[in-house]
C-alpha positions as CSV (number, residue, x, y, z in Angstrom):
1,X,123.8,119.9,107.1
2,X,126.6,117.6,105.7
3,X,125.9,114.0,104.7
4,X,127.9,112.6,107.7
5,X,126.0,114.8,110.2
6,X,122.7,113.6,108.7
7,X,123.9,110.1,109.3
8,X,124.8,110.8,112.9
9,X,121.5,112.4,113.7
10,X,119.8,109.4,112.0
11,X,121.3,107.1,114.6
12,X,119.7,109.0,117.6
13,X,116.2,107.6,117.1
14,X,117.7,104.2,116.7
15,X,119.1,104.3,120.2
16,X,115.8,105.6,121.5
17,X,114.0,102.7,119.9
18,X,116.4,100.2,121.6
19,X,116.0,101.9,125.0
20,X,112.2,102.2,124.7
21,X,111.9,98.6,123.4
22,X,114.0,97.0,126.2
23,X,112.1,99.1,128.7
24,X,108.7,97.9,127.5
25,X,109.9,94.3,127.5
26,X,111.3,94.6,131.1
27,X,108.2,96.2,132.4
28,X,106.1,93.2,131.3
29,X,108.4,91.0,133.1
30,X,109.4,92.8,136.3
31,X,107.1,95.8,136.5
32,X,110.2,97.8,137.3
33,X,112.3,100.2,135.2
34,X,116.0,100.1,136.0
35,X,119.2,101.6,134.6
36,X,119.8,98.5,132.5
37,X,117.5,99.7,129.8
38,X,119.4,102.9,129.4
39,X,122.6,101.0,129.4
40,X,121.4,98.8,126.6
41,X,120.5,101.9,124.5
42,X,123.8,103.6,125.3
43,X,125.9,100.5,124.3
44,X,124.0,100.2,121.1
45,X,124.4,103.9,120.3
46,X,128.1,103.7,121.1
47,X,128.6,100.8,118.7
48,X,126.7,102.7,116.0
49,X,128.6,105.9,116.6
50,X,131.8,104.0,116.3
51,X,130.7,102.8,112.9
52,X,129.7,106.3,112.0
53,X,133.1,107.7,112.9
54,X,134.8,105.0,110.9
55,X,132.6,105.9,107.8
56,X,133.3,109.6,108.4
57,X,137.0,108.9,108.3
58,X,137.2,106.4,105.5
59,X,134.1,107.1,103.3
60,X,133.3,110.8,103.8
61,X,131.1,111.1,100.8
62,X,129.1,107.8,101.2
63,X,125.3,107.7,101.3
64,X,124.2,109.1,104.7
65,X,121.1,106.9,105.1
66,X,122.2,103.4,104.4
67,X,124.0,102.8,107.7
68,X,121.2,104.3,109.9
69,X,118.6,102.3,108.1
70,X,120.5,99.1,108.8
71,X,121.0,100.1,112.4
72,X,117.2,100.7,112.7
73,X,116.4,97.2,111.4
74,X,119.0,95.7,113.8
75,X,117.4,97.6,116.6
76,X,114.0,96.1,115.9
77,X,115.7,92.7,115.7
78,X,117.6,93.0,119.0
79,X,114.5,94.2,120.9
80,X,112.3,91.4,119.6
81,X,114.9,88.7,120.1
82,X,115.4,89.9,123.6
83,X,111.7,89.7,124.1
84,X,111.7,86.1,122.8
85,X,114.9,84.9,124.5
86,X,117.4,87.1,126.5
87,X,120.1,84.5,126.0
88,X,119.8,84.6,122.2
89,X,119.7,88.4,122.4
90,X,123.1,88.4,124.0
91,X,124.4,86.2,121.2
92,X,122.9,88.5,118.6
93,X,124.5,91.5,120.3
94,X,127.9,89.7,120.1
95,X,127.3,88.9,116.4
96,X,126.3,92.5,115.8
97,X,129.7,93.6,117.2
98,X,131.5,91.0,115.1
99,X,129.6,92.1,112.0
100,X,130.4,95.7,112.7
101,X,134.1,94.8,113.0
102,X,134.1,92.9,109.7
103,X,132.2,95.9,108.2
104,X,135.1,98.2,109.2
105,X,137.7,95.6,108.1
106,X,136.1,95.3,104.6
107,X,136.3,99.1,104.1
108,X,139.8,99.2,105.6
109,X,141.5,96.4,103.7
110,X,139.5,96.5,100.4
111,X,140.9,99.8,99.3
112,X,139.7,99.5,95.7
113,X,136.6,97.6,94.7
114,X,138.1,96.9,91.2
115,X,140.6,94.5,92.8
116,X,137.7,92.1,93.1
117,X,137.4,91.9,89.3
118,X,140.9,90.2,89.1
119,X,139.8,87.3,91.3
120,X,136.3,86.8,90.0
121,X,136.7,83.1,89.1
122,X,138.3,82.3,92.4
123,X,135.5,84.1,94.2
124,X,132.9,82.2,92.2
125,X,134.6,78.9,92.9
126,X,134.7,79.6,96.6
127,X,131.1,80.7,96.6
128,X,129.9,77.5,94.9
129,X,132.2,75.4,97.0
130,X,130.9,76.5,100.3
131,X,127.4,75.8,99.1
132,X,128.4,72.1,99.2
133,X,129.6,72.2,102.8
134,X,126.2,71.5,104.5
135,X,126.2,68.1,102.6
136,X,129.5,67.1,104.0
137,X,129.3,64.3,106.6
138,X,130.1,65.4,110.1
139,X,129.8,69.1,109.6
140,X,126.5,69.5,107.7
141,X,123.4,70.5,109.7
142,X,119.8,69.8,108.6
143,X,116.9,72.2,109.5
144,X,113.3,71.4,108.5
145,X,114.5,69.1,105.7
146,X,117.0,71.6,104.3
147,X,120.8,71.3,104.5
148,X,121.3,74.9,105.5
149,X,124.1,75.0,108.1
150,X,127.7,74.0,108.8
151,X,128.8,73.2,112.3
152,X,132.4,73.0,113.5
153,X,132.4,72.4,117.2
154,X,130.3,75.2,118.9
155,X,130.4,77.4,115.8
156,X,127.7,77.2,113.2
157,X,127.0,79.3,110.1
158,X,125.0,79.3,106.9
159,X,127.2,79.3,103.8
160,X,124.5,80.6,101.5
161,X,124.6,84.0,103.2
162,X,128.2,84.4,102.0
163,X,127.8,82.6,98.7
164,X,125.3,85.1,97.5
165,X,127.9,87.9,97.8
166,X,130.5,85.8,95.9
167,X,128.1,85.0,93.1
168,X,127.0,88.6,92.7
169,X,130.6,89.8,92.6
170,X,131.4,87.3,89.9
171,X,128.3,88.2,87.8
172,X,128.9,91.9,88.1
173,X,132.5,91.6,87.1
174,X,131.9,89.2,84.2
175,X,128.9,91.2,82.8
176,X,130.8,94.4,83.1
177,X,133.5,93.0,80.8
178,X,131.4,91.1,78.3
179,X,128.1,92.9,78.1
180,X,128.9,94.5,74.7
181,X,129.3,91.1,73.1
182,X,126.5,89.2,74.8
183,X,123.8,90.7,72.6
184,X,124.4,92.4,69.3
185,X,122.1,94.1,66.9
186,X,118.4,94.8,67.2
187,X,117.5,91.1,67.1
188,X,118.5,89.0,70.1
189,X,121.7,87.0,69.3
190,X,123.4,85.4,72.3
191,X,127.1,84.9,72.1
192,X,127.6,81.4,73.8
193,X,131.3,81.9,73.8
194,X,131.0,84.8,76.2
195,X,127.6,83.8,77.8
196,X,128.7,80.3,78.5
197,X,131.0,80.8,81.5
198,X,128.5,82.9,83.3
199,X,125.7,80.4,82.7
200,X,127.9,77.5,83.9
201,X,128.6,79.3,87.2
202,X,125.0,80.2,87.7
203,X,123.7,76.7,86.8
204,X,126.2,75.2,89.3
205,X,125.0,77.5,92.0
206,X,121.4,76.6,91.2
207,X,122.2,72.9,91.3
208,X,123.9,73.2,94.7
209,X,120.9,75.0,96.1
210,X,118.6,72.2,94.9
211,X,121.0,69.7,96.4
212,X,120.9,71.4,99.8
213,X,117.2,72.2,99.4
214,X,117.5,75.9,100.2
215,X,114.9,77.1,97.8
216,X,114.6,80.5,99.4
217,X,118.2,81.3,98.5
218,X,117.6,79.9,95.0
219,X,115.0,82.6,94.5
220,X,117.5,85.3,95.6
221,X,120.2,83.9,93.3
222,X,117.9,83.7,90.4
223,X,116.4,87.1,90.9
224,X,119.8,88.8,91.4
225,X,121.0,87.1,88.2
226,X,118.0,88.5,86.2
227,X,118.4,91.9,87.7
228,X,122.1,92.1,86.7
229,X,121.3,90.7,83.2
230,X,118.7,93.3,82.5
231,X,120.8,96.2,83.7
232,X,123.8,95.0,81.7
233,X,122.0,94.2,78.4
234,X,118.7,96.3,78.6
235,X,117.0,93.2,77.2
236,X,113.6,92.6,78.7
237,X,113.3,89.5,76.6
238,X,116.0,87.8,78.6
239,X,114.2,88.6,81.9
240,X,110.9,87.2,80.5
241,X,112.7,84.1,79.2
242,X,114.4,83.6,82.5
243,X,111.1,84.1,84.4
244,X,109.4,81.5,82.2
245,X,112.2,79.0,82.9
246,X,111.9,79.6,86.6
247,X,108.1,79.2,86.5
248,X,108.5,75.9,84.7
249,X,111.2,74.6,87.0
250,X,109.2,75.6,90.1
251,X,106.2,73.8,88.8
252,X,108.3,70.6,88.2
253,X,109.9,70.8,91.6
254,X,106.5,71.3,93.3
255,X,105.2,68.1,91.7
256,X,108.3,65.8,92.0
257,X,110.3,66.9,95.0
258,X,108.6,66.0,98.3
259,X,110.2,68.8,100.3
260,X,109.0,71.4,97.9
261,X,105.6,69.8,97.5
262,X,105.1,69.9,101.2
263,X,105.9,73.7,101.3
264,X,103.5,74.4,98.5
265,X,100.7,72.3,100.1
266,X,101.2,74.2,103.4
267,X,101.1,77.5,101.5
268,X,97.9,76.7,99.6
269,X,96.0,74.9,102.4
270,X,97.4,75.9,105.8
271,X,94.1,75.4,107.6
272,X,93.3,72.0,106.1
273,X,92.6,69.7,109.1
274,X,95.2,67.1,108.0
275,X,97.9,69.8,107.7
276,X,97.2,72.5,110.3
277,X,98.6,70.6,113.2
278,X,101.4,69.1,111.2
279,X,103.3,70.3,108.1
280,X,101.3,73.6,107.9
281,X,101.5,74.4,111.6
282,X,104.2,77.0,111.3
283,X,102.4,78.9,108.4
284,X,99.0,78.8,110.1
285,X,100.4,80.1,113.5
286,X,102.2,82.9,111.7
287,X,98.9,84.0,110.1
288,X,97.1,83.7,113.4
289,X,99.7,85.8,115.2
290,X,99.5,88.6,112.6
291,X,95.7,88.7,112.8
292,X,95.9,88.8,116.5
293,X,98.1,92.0,116.3
294,X,95.4,94.1,114.6
295,X,96.4,97.6,113.5
296,X,98.3,98.7,116.6
297,X,99.5,95.4,118.1
298,X,99.5,94.1,121.6
299,X,102.7,95.9,122.7
300,X,106.3,94.9,123.2
301,X,106.5,91.8,125.4
302,X,102.7,91.1,125.2
303,X,102.7,88.4,122.5
304,X,101.9,84.9,123.7
305,X,104.7,82.7,122.3
306,X,104.6,79.6,124.4
307,X,102.0,77.5,126.3
308,X,102.5,74.9,129.0
309,X,105.8,73.0,129.1
310,X,107.4,75.4,126.7
311,X,105.5,74.2,123.6
312,X,105.9,77.0,121.1
313,X,102.7,78.7,119.7
314,X,104.9,80.4,117.1
315,X,107.6,78.0,115.9
316,X,111.0,79.6,115.0
317,X,109.8,82.9,116.3
318,X,113.4,84.3,116.4
319,X,114.2,83.4,112.8
320,X,111.6,82.4,110.2
321,X,108.6,84.0,111.9
322,X,110.1,87.1,113.6
323,X,108.1,89.3,111.2
324,X,104.9,87.6,112.5
325,X,106.0,88.4,116.1
326,X,106.6,92.0,115.2
327,X,103.2,92.3,113.6
328,X,101.6,90.7,116.6
329,X,103.2,93.1,119.1
330,X,103.4,96.3,116.9
331,X,100.4,95.7,114.7
332,X,100.0,96.3,111.0
333,X,101.7,99.7,111.3
334,X,104.8,98.0,112.9
335,X,105.0,95.5,110.2
336,X,104.6,98.2,107.5
337,X,107.3,100.2,109.2
338,X,109.8,97.3,108.7
339,X,108.8,97.0,105.1
340,X,109.1,100.8,104.5
341,X,112.6,100.8,106.1
342,X,113.7,98.0,103.8
343,X,112.2,99.8,100.8
344,X,114.0,103.0,101.6
345,X,117.3,101.0,101.9
346,X,116.6,99.4,98.5
347,X,115.8,102.8,97.0
348,X,119.1,104.2,98.3
349,X,120.9,101.2,97.0
350,X,119.5,101.6,93.5
351,X,120.2,105.3,93.7
352,X,123.9,104.4,94.4
353,X,123.8,102.2,91.3
354,X,122.6,105.0,89.1
355,X,125.3,107.4,90.4
356,X,128.1,104.9,89.9
357,X,130.3,105.8,86.9
358,X,131.9,102.5,86.0
359,X,130.2,99.4,84.9
360,X,131.5,97.0,87.6
361,X,130.5,99.3,90.5
362,X,127.1,100.0,88.9
363,X,126.3,96.2,88.5
364,X,127.7,95.4,91.9
365,X,125.4,97.9,93.6
366,X,122.5,96.7,91.6
367,X,123.1,93.0,92.4
368,X,123.7,93.6,96.1
369,X,120.6,95.7,96.4
370,X,118.5,93.2,94.4
371,X,119.4,90.2,96.6
372,X,118.7,92.3,99.7
373,X,115.3,93.3,98.3
374,X,114.5,89.7,97.3
375,X,115.5,88.3,100.7
376,X,113.1,90.7,102.4
377,X,110.4,89.7,99.8
378,X,111.0,86.0,100.2
379,X,110.6,85.9,104.0
380,X,107.9,88.5,104.4
381,X,106.0,87.1,101.5
382,X,106.3,83.6,103.0
383,X,105.0,84.7,106.4
384,X,102.1,86.6,104.9
385,X,101.3,83.8,102.5
386,X,102.1,85.7,99.3
387,X,104.5,82.9,98.4
388,X,105.4,79.5,100.1
389,X,107.4,80.0,103.3
390,X,111.1,79.3,102.9
391,X,113.9,79.3,105.5
392,X,115.7,82.6,104.9
393,X,116.3,85.4,107.4
394,X,114.9,88.9,107.5
395,X,118.1,91.0,107.0
396,X,119.5,92.6,110.1
397,X,116.3,91.6,112.1
398,X,116.2,87.8,112.4
399,X,118.5,85.9,114.8
400,X,121.6,84.5,113.2
401,X,125.3,85.5,113.0
402,X,125.8,84.4,109.4
403,X,123.1,86.7,108.1
404,X,124.2,89.6,110.2
405,X,127.8,89.4,109.3
406,X,127.1,88.8,105.5
407,X,124.7,91.8,105.4
408,X,127.2,94.0,107.1
409,X,129.7,93.1,104.4
410,X,127.0,93.8,101.8
411,X,126.5,97.2,103.4
412,X,130.2,97.9,103.4
413,X,130.4,97.2,99.7
414,X,127.4,99.4,98.9
415,X,128.9,102.3,100.9
416,X,132.2,102.0,99.1
417,X,130.4,102.2,95.7
418,X,128.4,105.2,97.0
419,X,131.5,107.1,98.3
420,X,133.2,106.8,95.0
421,X,130.1,107.7,93.0
422,X,129.2,110.7,95.2
423,X,132.7,112.1,95.5
424,X,132.4,114.0,92.2
425,X,128.7,114.2,91.3
426,X,129.5,116.2,88.2
427,X,131.3,113.1,86.8
428,X,128.2,110.9,87.1
429,X,126.8,110.1,83.7
430,X,124.4,107.2,84.2
431,X,124.4,104.0,82.1
432,X,127.2,101.6,81.9
433,X,130.5,103.1,80.7
């Protein structure tokens, strides 16, 4: 079976999940199955098949599993968001269509990925500049003490979702060109002349994240930076040094920045009487919801999300804590399924990086896959209390147009790298060339 046919057949269970999920939710509400549930599944399948046909025409040799895996995550998200709020589900479906359109536009108009290398400094400047937008008076939006959004009339978006793509493109391009002179000899000798511009851009991005208090994105940026640095230089010492710097900075912020200190306190002591009904309420309720799901869950539509007068039992169930809702309704196995899907996507992304035959494409695929993996880790780790909870979205699952659109662009770039790398497998040589 060809790669594209495998991709097409991979979309069939996705549409079945959407149909079954909407049916289960509607049964809990109306005790009646109607043709609407089949319609939902057919529309979603139609949108995915359209994406498949476009990939078949433009990227015939691309990885056959990346697109179905993203569609599967999006299917989980649409069903759960519909269960939480039908109105938000309609908005998410619209953003899914917009994201799919921009996915196709990226592939159509970006004919050669190497053209991004020529504009790396412009891309980096735009990426850092939009990070400042949430701090601008009149357009900035504050969410739980963090300056995350920009609102212009009825339209709102989160700049960090797009900034992460810009910074990864810059780092991949710059490291591809200068990696040979960054470290020389067996002993570590950094060339500040060549290392300086990259560090300046990265430090500026970090400062902007501290200014807007989006620490979850800071972790993604930092982790993506270290991943690219290691792949480009093969120096574990740089990764260890960077990790030590991050640990020291995190400890300082936890002690001296109130917003970060509150997050750490809620993580360490979520059931403390003085915190459980206040600052740690979200973390504690997320833990309770997951425990309530057990191994097999309560079933689609069965989770108790609100009590009298609409007071939420699970705050931000459609965004930060959507993973807790999934575990509550589908159990440990449902939550594990989400993680496994994400891990398979990450494995295919890194596989794409190993097949790429030029340095920029290899580093770009590595960076994009790394930030995707870190984003999943940050939000799932926060909900399960592995790390402090931060306000990032679960890719393709959580409610939010910015995240959905940005991740569709990320997927398009990965597929473009994959198509070029797989077109002539005999030419693949591994390593940076």
